[in-house]
C-alpha positions, 0 to 999 in steps of 0.5 A, spaced: 078 481 184 072 485 180 074 492 178 071 498 175 073 496 168 068 490 170 062 494 170 057 495 165 054 501 169 061 504 169 062 504 162 055 506 160 057 512 164 063 514 160 061 511 153 056 513 147 052 507 146 056 506 139 063 505 143 060 501 148 057 496 143 063 495 139 068 496 146 065 492 150 060 487 146 066 486 141 061 490 136 065 492 129 063 499 126 061 500 119 067 499 114 069 506 111 064 510 117 070 511 121 072 517 123 080 516 123 080 511 117 083 517 113 086 521 119 094 522 116 096 528 121 102 525 126 100 522 132 098 516 136 092 513 137 090 511 144 084 506 148 078 510 148 076 507 155 082 508 159 087 512 155 092 506 154 097 508 147 096 503 142 098 505 135 103 510 132 101 514 126 108 512 123 105 504 123 098 506 119 097 505 112 091 505 108 088 497 107 083 498 103 079 494 108 075 500 110 078 500 117 084 504 119 090 499 119 097 499 123 103 494 122 104 494 129 102 496 136 106 502 140 108 497 145 106 490 144 104 489 151 099 495 150 094 490 147 092 482 147 090 477 142 084 472 143 082 467 138 075 469 135 070 464 133 064 469 131 061 469 125 063 462 122 070 464 121 076 464 126 080 471 126 084 473 132 081 479 135 085 484 139 083 488 146 087 493 150 091 489 155 089 495 161 081 495 160 079 489 155 077 493 151 075 490 143 079 494 139 078 490 132 082 484 129 089 482 126 090 478 120 097 475 117 097 480 111 100 486 112 106 489 108 110 491 114 116 486 117 112 483 122 106 481 116 101 483 121 095 488 119 091 490 125 085 492 123 082 497 128 075 500 129 075 508 130 070 508 135 075 504 140 080 509 139 082 516 140 087 520 137 093 524 140 096 529 135 104 530 135 104 538 137 112 538 135 109 540 128 
């Protein structure tokens, strides 16, 4: 069954052209250009398309890769992984499990217990600052 999440016209009205290219077409922002790369505030990162909470700032770290990086998702059910064979390499793509938005990729070289590095496009995220401080 087709939903609004499958409709390009819906997304073109909701997103900027750059957000559409990255989240709906699997594009990638230039390294070191992302708005949230150096964000050090406490809070959570959500999907720019549907608002699903994806990552907690407590798991964010500086991977020196040029993109915001996280050791773990907020909830494993919030994301899904797919094999990506583009650009003459094999990687694991990360998508929002609710709206299928392209977020970035996950690599097995992270510092956390899981050993994973979720390398995420800033443009696919929104940030909700912790109001407790």
